[in-house]
C-alpha positions, 0 to 999 in steps of 0.5 A: 639769393637766400643766405642765413647769417652765421651768428644772428640766424637772420635770413636775407633774401633778394627780391625781384625789385632789387630790395632785400628781405630780412627775417628773424626766424626766432621772433617772426619780425621782418623788414625790407631794405634797399641794397644800401641797407636803408630800411624801407618797411617792416617791423625789423629795422636793422640788419647786417649792412654788408650782407644786405649789400651782398644779397642785394647785388651791390658787390656783384657789379664788376667787383671781386671779393679780393678787391684790388688784390686780385690784380697782384702778381703772384 
């Protein structure tokens, strides 16, 4: 999965090992984060932790974007 952040313009991309690559196209800086948004390597040491988790698959394990509201009666 590859996503561009709407405000910062950073590019978040999932990697084969389950980590997330974050790149700043303006400066060329890049960093690698685990799916809990913990920095692993690279010159870029920060990113949107919610988007890192989403791209890394953290929200995809049985969760829905609606959380508990998805079970509401309509």
